[in-house]
C-alpha positions as CSV (number, residue, x, y, z in Angstrom):
1,M,0.0,0.0,0.0
2,D,2.9,2.3,0.7
3,A,4.2,1.8,-2.8
4,I,0.8,2.8,-4.2
5,L,0.8,6.0,-2.2
6,R,4.3,6.9,-3.3
7,A,3.5,6.2,-6.9
8,G,0.4,8.4,-6.5
9,A,2.5,11.1,-5.0
10,V,5.0,10.9,-7.9
11,F,2.1,11.1,-10.4
12,G,0.6,14.1,-8.5
13,V,3.9,16.0,-8.7
14,W,4.2,15.3,-12.4
15,A,0.6,16.3,-13.0
16,I,1.0,19.6,-11.1
17,T,4.3,20.3,-12.9
18,H,2.5,19.6,-16.2
19,Y,-0.3,22.0,-15.3
20,V,1.7,24.8,-13.9
21,S,4.6,24.9,-16.4
22,P,2.7,26.0,-19.5
23,M,1.0,28.8,-17.5
24,L,4.4,30.1,-16.3
25,Y,5.8,29.7,-19.8
26,V,3.0,31.9,-21.2
27,H,3.4,34.4,-18.5
28,W,7.2,34.7,-18.5
29,C,8.2,33.7,-22.0
30,V,5.4,34.7,-24.4
31,P,3.2,37.3,-22.8
32,A,0.1,38.3,-24.9
33,T,1.3,41.8,-25.7
34,I,3.1,43.4,-28.6
35,T,6.3,43.6,-26.5
36,G,5.8,39.9,-25.7
37,F,5.5,39.1,-29.4
38,L,8.6,41.0,-30.2
39,M,10.6,39.6,-27.3
40,S,9.5,35.9,-27.8
41,P,12.4,35.0,-30.1
42,F,14.9,36.3,-27.5
43,A,12.9,34.8,-24.5
44,A,13.0,31.3,-26.1
45,A,16.8,31.2,-25.4
46,M,16.5,32.4,-21.8
47,P,17.3,29.7,-19.2
48,H,14.0,29.8,-17.4
49,C,12.1,29.4,-20.7
50,I,14.3,26.5,-21.6
51,A,13.7,24.9,-18.2
52,L,9.9,25.4,-18.5
53,R,9.9,23.8,-21.9
54,W,11.8,20.9,-20.5
55,A,9.3,20.6,-17.6
56,I,6.4,20.6,-20.1
57,V,7.8,17.9,-22.3
58,T,9.3,15.7,-19.5
59,S,6.1,15.8,-17.4
60,A,4.0,14.8,-20.4
61,D,6.4,11.9,-21.1
62,A,6.4,10.8,-17.5
63,I,2.5,10.9,-17.3
64,K,2.3,8.9,-20.6
65,T,4.8,6.3,-19.3
66,M,2.8,6.0,-16.0
67,F,-0.4,5.3,-17.9
68,V,1.3,2.7,-20.1
69,L,2.8,1.1,-17.0
70,V,-0.5,0.9,-15.2
71,G,-2.4,-0.2,-18.3
72,T,0.2,-3.0,-18.9
73,W,-0.1,-4.1,-15.3
74,I,-3.9,-4.2,-15.4
75,I,-3.9,-6.1,-18.7
76,S,-1.3,-8.6,-17.6
77,T,-3.1,-9.2,-14.3
78,L,-6.4,-9.8,-16.2
79,V,-4.7,-12.2,-18.7
80,L,-2.9,-14.1,-16.0
81,K,-6.1,-14.5,-13.9
82,T,-8.0,-15.7,-17.0
83,A,-5.2,-18.1,-18.2
84,Y,-4.4,-19.4,-14.8
85,P,-7.5,-19.0,-12.5
86,Q,-6.0,-21.3,-9.8
87,A,-2.7,-19.3,-9.5
88,G,-2.1,-17.9,-6.1
89,T,-4.5,-20.2,-4.3
90,V,-3.4,-22.6,-1.6
91,Q,-4.0,-26.2,-2.5
């Protein structure tokens, strides 16, 4: 149970990162003003904008990987229980 809570916490951190990073990127790197438009090519090379893009991409990949992992576990559990219904029982 402890492992499930830790995995849920890791998922929560990645989900929050994925939610907050684009908002910060829009606010700091591409503001919706004429000045923001003119500065966006320069802002793209700024360290905080690079870090926010990394956070957006990496958090999306981490969330996708977690869904694939959980889906694989669920399917393999269902297949094993269907193929070997007596597995895990004491005889």
